C-alpha positions in Angstrom: 2.3 -15.4 3.2 3.6 -18.9 2.0 1.5 -18.5 -1.1 2.5 -14.9 -2.1 5.9 -17.0 -1.5 4.9 -18.7 -5.4 5.5 -15.3 -6.8 9.4 -15.4 -6.5 10.7 -16.3 -10.0 8.4 -15.7 -11.8 8.4 -12.7 -14.3 5.8 -10.0 -14.2 3.7 -9.4 -17.8 1.4 -7.6 -16.3 0.2 -5.3 -14.0 -3.5 -3.4 -14.2 -5.2 -1.6 -11.1 -9.2 -1.5 -11.0 -10.9 1.2 -8.8 -14.1 0.1 -6.5 -16.9 1.4 -8.8 -14.9 0.4 -12.3 -14.2 2.8 -13.1 -10.5 2.8 -13.5 -9.1 -0.3 -15.1 -5.6 0.2 -16.2 -2.6 -2.0 -17.9 0.8 -0.9 -17.5 1.8 -2.6 -20.9 -0.7 -0.3 -22.9 1.4 3.2 -23.1 -2.0 5.5 -22.7 -2.5 3.6 -19.9 1.1 3.4 -17.9 0.8 7.1 -18.7 -2.2 7.9 -16.6 -1.0 5.6 -13.4 2.7 6.8 -13.5 0.2 10.1 -13.3 -1.1 9.5 -10.5 1.6 7.7 -8.5 3.9 11.3 -9.2 0.9 13.7 -8.2 0.4 11.2 -4.9 -3.4 11.1 -6.1 -3.6 7.0 -6.6 -5.5 7.2 -2.9 -7.9 9.4 -4.3 -9.3 6.9 -6.9 -10.7 4.7 -4.5 -7.9 1.4 -6.2 -8.9 -1.6 -4.9 -7.3 -4.1 -6.6 -4.0 -4.8 -7.8 -2.9 -7.4 -10.3 0.2 -9.2 -11.8 -0.3 -11.5 -14.5 2.8 -13.6 -14.9 4.8 -15.7 -17.8 2.7 -18.4 -17.2 -0.4 -16.8 -17.4 -1.1 -17.0 -13.8 -3.0 -13.9 -12.2 -1.8 -12.6 -8.1 -4.2 -10.6 -7.4 -4.4 -8.5 -4.1 -8.2 -7.6 -3.8 -10.5 -6.5 -0.9 -14.2 -7.3 -1.1 -15.6 -5.2 1.1 -18.2 -7.3 3.5 -20.0 -4.1 5.3 -18.2 -1.9 7.2 -14.4 -1.3 6.0 -13.1 -0.2 3.2 -9.1 -1.3 1.7 -7.6 0.8 -0.7 -4.0 0.8 -2.6 -2.7 3.9 -0.5 0.7 4.7 -2.8 3.3 2.9 -5.1 6.6 3.6 -3.4 9.3 2.8 -6.9 8.9 2.9 -10.0 6.5 0.2 -11.8 9.4 -0.3 -14.7 11.2 -1.8 -12.3 9.2 -4.9 -11.7 7.5 -4.9 -15.0 8.7 -7.8 -17.4 10.6 -8.4 -14.8 11.7 -11.8 -12.4 10.6 -11.5 -9.1 12.9 -11.8 -6.3 11.8 -11.7 -3.5 8.4 -10.6 -2.1 7.7 -9.5 1.6 4.5 -8.6 3.4 4.4 -5.9 7.0 1.3 -4.5 8.7 1.0 -2.1 11.1 0.0 1.0 12.4 2.9 2.9 10.8 0.9 6.2 9.6 -1.9 8.9 10.2 -5.9 7.8 10.0 -7.2 9.5 7.0 -10.6 9.5 8.9 -12.7 9.1 11.7 -12.4 5.3 11.5 -12.1 3.4 15.0 -9.6 0.9 13.6 -7.1 1.3 10.9 -4.3 -0.7 9.5 -1.7 -0.4 6.7 -0.5 -3.3 4.5 2.9 -3.1 2.3 4.0 -5.4 -0.4 7.9 -5.0 -1.0 8.9 -6.3 -4.3 12.1 -6.9 -5.3 13.6 -7.9 -8.8 17.0 -7.8 -10.5 16.0 -4.0 -11.8 15.3 -2.5 -8.9 12.5 -2.6 -5.7 8.8 -1.5 -5.1 6.5 -1.0 -2.1 2.8 -1.5 -2.5 1.1 0.3 0.8 -2.7 -0.5 1.5 -4.6 1.2 3.8 -7.8 -0.5 5.3 -10.2 0.9 7.8 -13.3 -0.8 9.9 -15.3 -0.4 13.1 -12.7 -3.0 14.3 -14.8 -6.2 13.5 -13.6 -6.2 9.9 -10.9 -7.0 8.2 -8.2 -3.6 7.1 -6.1 -5.7 4.3 -5.8 -6.9 0.8 -6.4 -10.7 -0.1 -4.1 -12.6 -2.3 -5.6 -15.1 -4.8 -3.6 -16.7 -7.7 -5.9 -17.2 -11.0 -5.6 -18.7 -14.3 -6.0 -16.1 -16.7 
């Protein structure tokens, strides 16, 4: 969580999402991609696209990556984006918070599941990214967080 706080004070210059099978790779800075992302979010179909990576590129050319690399018997996906991506795009992050728990339905017959929420506040507004993870109870059910040089 402490590493996550390093995003505070940064300006998010771009956002992209990627699917497990790499068939979806969309940049928010590209108008045609932005339209698709907004459509997936507004139609509540984001979960069906198996998005497993969410990346913020900041003004200091760092990549803040939320991603789960599967080990064996688990799956972690971005379930929902609650809020408008334009509220964080090209805006300064004031705060970021992680909350996890069993606050929802189990979408499959998985033995174990977990929701992880990342709440980001900027000077323009708030947005929450909801992740859903499921497993046999042994493997991680949450996204990992990485900071990479661009």
